[in-house]
C-alpha positions as CSV (number, residue, x, y, z in Angstrom):
1,M,4.6,14.0,-15.0
2,K,3.8,12.0,-11.8
3,L,0.2,13.6,-10.4
4,I,-0.2,12.7,-6.4
5,V,-4.0,13.2,-5.2
6,I,-4.6,13.2,-2.0
7,Y,-8.4,13.5,-1.0
8,G,-10.3,12.7,1.9
9,P,-12.5,14.5,4.5
10,P,-12.0,18.7,5.1
11,G,-10.1,18.8,8.2
12,V,-8.2,15.1,7.6
13,G,-4.5,16.5,7.0
14,K,-4.6,16.3,3.3
15,L,-2.8,19.4,3.5
16,T,-0.8,18.7,6.0
17,V,0.3,15.5,4.4
18,A,1.2,17.1,0.9
19,K,3.5,19.9,2.6
20,E,5.5,17.0,3.9
21,L,5.4,14.7,0.8
22,A,6.3,18.2,-0.5
23,S,9.7,18.2,0.7
24,I,10.7,15.3,0.8
25,T,10.2,14.6,-2.8
26,G,10.6,18.2,-4.1
27,Y,7.1,18.1,-6.1
28,R,5.5,20.9,-6.7
29,L,2.1,21.5,-4.4
30,F,-1.2,22.5,-6.0
31,H,-3.5,22.4,-3.2
32,N,-7.3,22.9,-3.8
33,H,-7.9,26.0,-2.0
34,L,-5.9,28.2,-4.2
35,T,-8.8,27.3,-6.9
36,V,-11.4,27.9,-4.7
37,E,-10.4,31.0,-3.3
38,L,-9.5,32.3,-6.8
39,V,-13.0,31.7,-8.2
40,G,-14.4,31.9,-5.6
41,S,-13.8,35.4,-5.0
42,V,-16.0,36.2,-7.8
43,F,-18.7,33.5,-8.0
44,E,-20.7,32.5,-5.7
45,H,-19.4,29.1,-4.1
46,G,-21.3,25.5,-5.9
47,S,-23.0,27.7,-8.5
48,P,-22.7,26.3,-12.2
49,V,-19.9,28.9,-13.5
50,Y,-18.1,28.6,-10.4
51,R,-17.7,24.4,-10.7
52,K,-17.5,24.7,-14.4
53,L,-13.9,27.0,-13.9
54,V,-12.9,25.5,-11.0
55,V,-12.1,22.6,-12.9
56,K,-10.7,24.0,-15.8
57,Y,-8.4,25.8,-13.9
58,R,-7.2,23.3,-12.3
59,T,-6.7,20.5,-15.5
60,E,-5.3,23.1,-17.5
61,L,-2.9,24.4,-15.0
62,L,-1.7,20.5,-14.5
63,E,-1.5,19.9,-18.3
64,A,0.5,22.9,-18.6
65,A,3.0,21.7,-15.5
66,A,3.1,18.3,-17.6
67,K,4.4,20.1,-20.9
68,A,6.2,22.8,-19.0
69,G,8.3,19.3,-18.2
70,I,7.8,19.3,-13.7
71,S,8.2,16.4,-13.0
72,G,6.1,16.1,-10.3
73,V,2.6,18.2,-8.5
74,I,0.9,17.3,-5.7
75,F,-3.0,18.1,-5.3
76,T,-5.1,17.7,-3.0
77,F,-9.2,17.7,-3.0
78,I,-12.2,16.5,-0.9
79,Y,-14.1,13.5,-2.7
80,R,-18.1,13.1,-3.0
81,D,-19.4,10.2,-4.2
82,N,-21.8,11.0,-6.6
83,A,-22.5,10.5,-10.1
84,S,-21.5,14.7,-10.9
85,T,-18.4,13.8,-9.5
86,N,-17.8,11.0,-10.6
87,R,-18.1,11.9,-14.3
88,V,-16.0,15.0,-13.9
89,L,-13.5,13.2,-12.2
90,R,-13.6,10.4,-15.0
91,S,-12.7,12.8,-17.9
92,A,-10.5,15.3,-15.6
93,S,-8.4,12.3,-15.4
94,T,-8.8,10.9,-19.5
95,R,-7.7,14.5,-20.5
96,L,-4.9,14.2,-18.3
97,A,-3.6,11.0,-19.4
98,K,-3.7,12.4,-22.2
99,S,-1.2,14.6,-21.6
100,G,1.4,12.5,-20.3
101,V,0.0,12.5,-16.2
102,K,0.4,9.8,-14.2
103,S,-1.8,9.4,-11.7
104,H,-1.3,7.7,-8.5
105,F,-4.7,8.8,-6.0
106,V,-4.3,8.4,-1.5
107,R,-7.2,8.4,0.1
108,L,-7.0,9.8,3.6
109,Y,-8.4,8.7,6.8
110,C,-8.9,9.1,10.6
111,D,-11.6,8.4,13.2
112,E,-14.4,10.5,13.0
113,N,-14.1,12.3,16.9
114,E,-10.4,12.7,15.4
115,L,-11.7,14.7,12.3
116,Y,-14.2,16.7,14.5
117,K,-11.2,18.1,16.6
118,R,-9.5,18.8,13.8
119,L,-11.7,21.3,12.1
120,A,-10.7,23.8,14.8
121,K,-7.4,24.1,14.3
122,A,-6.6,27.5,13.4
123,A,-4.2,26.9,10.3
124,R,-8.0,26.2,8.2
125,K,-8.4,29.5,9.3
126,K,-6.4,30.7,6.5
127,Y,-8.1,29.5,3.7
128,T,-12.5,29.8,3.5
129,K,-12.2,25.8,4.5
130,I,-14.7,24.4,6.7
131,T,-14.3,24.8,10.9
132,S,-17.0,23.6,12.6
133,V,-19.0,19.8,12.9
134,K,-21.8,21.4,12.2
135,V,-21.1,22.6,9.0
136,L,-19.4,20.0,7.8
137,Q,-22.1,17.7,8.6
138,R,-24.8,20.2,6.6
139,E,-22.6,20.1,3.6
140,Y,-22.2,16.2,3.3
141,R,-25.4,15.3,4.5
142,G,-26.5,12.9,2.1
143,Y,-22.3,11.8,1.8
144,E,-20.0,9.6,2.8
145,L,-17.1,11.6,4.2
146,F,-14.1,9.0,4.3
147,A,-15.5,6.8,0.2
148,A,-12.8,6.3,-2.0
149,V,-13.1,7.0,-5.1
150,P,-14.8,3.7,-7.0
151,F,-12.7,3.4,-10.5
152,V,-9.3,4.2,-9.3
153,K,-6.8,2.1,-7.6
154,S,-6.3,4.2,-4.2
155,L,-3.5,3.8,-1.7
156,G,-5.7,3.8,2.0
157,I,-4.3,6.0,5.1
158,D,-5.4,6.0,8.2
159,N,-3.8,9.1,9.9
160,T,-5.5,9.0,13.0
161,H,-2.3,8.4,14.9
162,L,0.4,8.7,12.2
163,S,2.2,12.1,12.2
164,P,2.0,13.9,8.6
165,R,5.9,12.8,7.5
166,K,5.3,9.3,8.6
167,A,2.4,9.5,6.4
168,A,4.3,11.0,3.7
169,L,7.2,8.7,3.5
170,M,4.4,5.8,3.6
171,I,2.9,7.5,0.3
172,A,6.5,7.9,-1.5
173,R,7.4,5.0,-0.7
174,H,4.6,3.5,-1.3
175,Y,4.9,4.7,-5.3
176,H,8.5,4.8,-5.8
177,L,8.6,8.8,-5.4
178,K,12.4,9.9,-5.2
179,T,13.5,11.5,-2.0
180,G,16.2,12.9,-0.8
181,R,14.8,16.6,0.7
């Protein structure tokens, strides 16, 4: 199974680009807020049990998709460059590779002022997404918002002035994904 991992800061357009990519490839879309909402309905966001269950459900779902013969999945998430996140990401990547998952990473980034404008979009309110600059700055104090995952190759796309469709087509072309939808 091919796994396209789209990551970047809150508001950069991960889900919007992922939806476009899913529409042109037929890949399944598994966006990070599905597990955030599920686990967050019972456990406090960020608590140890919350973090453990989010990783567990994401990893097991992707393993099951590979076993079921799903050809491709697009997954979105926010990357925080720290030892804990890197350890979890390495472990999950290794486990998924053993299940036959070939992961391809895409780092979305945009101009910081554009990012701040995007936070206010109405579509972000459907999920428990960050919608204010103050909250973003508080949540990510000490983190580089636009950091690349250091131990994988990532296709970097500056989508400040790109349409979601154009970004999706760039991903499909770069990773030789079949399109036609």
